[in-house]
N, C-alpha and C positions, 0 to 999 in steps of 0.2 A: 504493499500500500505505500505510494508518493506520500512523503509529509509535506504539510502546506503550511505555510506562514502568514494566512489571510483569516478573517473576519468574517463573520456572517451579522449582519443588522437587521433583527425582525421588528420593524419600526412600531408595528401596529401593538405587537405583545411587549413592547421595550426590553427586548434579549438581544444580549450580545455574547456571540459563542464563537470561540476559537474554532477555525476549519482543521482537525488535526491530520487528514488527509481523505484520499477518494480509494475506496475498495471496490475494485472490478469484481464480478461473479458470474459464472455461467453455469449450465445443467441443473437451473433452479426448477422448482416446482411448487405448489400452492400457492400462497398470497404473496406477492411482492411486499415488503417492509414499508411500511408508510412513513411518513415524515413525523418524527416525535416518537418512534419506537425505538427500542434496544434491540441490537442483536449479540450474539455472542458465539463465539468459535468452539466448535463442538470438541476440536482438539487443544487448541492453545488455551481457552478460556478468556480470550480477550473480549472484551464489551465495549461497544461504540454506540451514540444516540445518532439516529438518522437525522440530517438537517435536508438534505436533498436527493434526489434519485433520479436515475435515467433508465430507458429500456422497459420490462416489464418483469413478471415473475420468472422466465426461461435466462435472460441475460442481461446485464446493464452495470451501473455502478450505483454505489452508495458515499453521499459526502456525509463523513462522519466528525463528532464533538465528544466529548467527555470518556475519548478513549483510553482505555486502562487495560495495557498488556500490548502484545504484537501478535496480530493474525497471522497464520500461515498457509502456505500456497496449498490450494486443493481441500482443505478441510470445509467441513458443514458448516453453514450458516443457520442458528436458528433465533426465532423471536423469543425475548424473554417476557412471562406473564408480569402483572404489575396489580399492587394493591395501594391504593390510597390510604392514608393514617392521618391521624392530630391526636392531640392530647398528649405528648410525648413527656414520659417520666422515669423516675428510676433509673436515669443515665441513658436510656435510648437502647437502641440496636446498632449493629454494624455489619458491615459486609462479612460474609462467610457465615454469619447466623441462621439458624432456622427459626423462623418466627410461627407461632401457632395463636389459635384464636381457641375460644372456652367450646366451641363445638367440633368442626373437622378442619377448619381452614388451617392453612400450611403453606411456606413458601422458603424454598433456599435463598438468600438475599445476595444478588451479585451486585448490585448496584442502588444508590439512595440518593434520590433530589430530596434536600431539606428546604422548607420556606420556598418553595418554587413560586407560590401565590403572593410572597410578602406577606404571609400571615406565620408567624412564630409558631413552631410547634406542630406543622403541615408539611405533608411531603408525601412522596410517593416511593414504594420499596419495589425493586425489578428484579425476579429470579427466577429460579427453574424449579422442576417438581411441585407446581402449584395445584391446591385445591382451594374452591371457594371459599370465603371468610363470610362471616354472619357480621353484617353491617352493625356499628356501635358495639361491636364485641369487644373485650379485653383482648389485647396481644402480648404475648409472653414469649420470651427465648426459650427453646425447646429444651428442656434440660439446667435451665438457666434462669435469669432474673425474670421476675413477674410484672405484669402490671407495667410495660415499657412505652405502651400505646395502644391506640383505640382505632379500630377498622372504621374507615369511612367508606362505605359501600361494601361490595361482596368481590371486587376485582374484575379481573380480565385476563382470560385465559389465552396465551400467545396464539395468536394467527386463526383465534375461531369467532365464529359470530353465528347465534342462532336467529335464523329467518322462517316466519311463518305466511305462506301466500294464502289469502282468504279465498273459501269457493263459496258459492251460494249453498244452501241460505244463510251463511254465516253474517251477522251483522246486518242484516237487511231489514231492522228495524230503527228507526229514529230515535237516538237517546243517548246516552252516558253508559259505556262500559266501564267494567273494573277488572283489569286483566293483570293475571299473577303467574307467571312462570314457576315451576320447580323441578327440582331434581329426585328422581325416584329412587330409592335403594331397595329391590325387593318389591314383592306385592303390596306391602303395608306400610314401609315407611318411605314420608315425603319431606324434603326440607324446601321450603315455600320462599322465593325471593321478594323483592319488594312489590308492591301493587302500582301498577300504572294507570292514568286515566283516559279513555278514549272517547271523544266524542263524534259519533256518527251523524252528519248532517243529510238533509235531504238532496239529491241532484240538482246540479244549477237547471237542468233544463224545467226542474219541476217546480221553480221557484218563480217562474217568469211570467 
């Protein structure tokens, strides 16, 4: 990866980032890393945040910042999962820790962004071996300090997205619907996520 001596200015977000280098890749599959996501080298363990990209999921380049370590030629690149947190206490946690919540949430921390939104105690942990967290659940270090932070949301699994395409007669009555996704473990155990509100209106043609 060529080393760069340039800076990236994001005026709308008021963020200045150093461009650490441009990483070329090929033989890709799945989803191309998006701007703002972190990638990790499966062999080297090097990580970096994507500032810009070219190409597609098969081949292209990634302009990186916040690089830690050295990527090696021919290694697989993976996306890191992420969990937002706040309420940092008891000394917090660090890269290399495995953090867990009070249910089943867990992630091996590979990178941390602290106070990225300008609010003390807020941040995002990026890592591997991710299991979804429970919102507002206490975060502990596995086998170590307890109450180091509080989960802010359930987290995002690297490179995954749940989509649902409606079919008739789904939502064919005007009104407000409450939607809640859940993860099911076996026939009787369900872990519900946050509830979202969906408002269904009449088609525009019916209002004229």
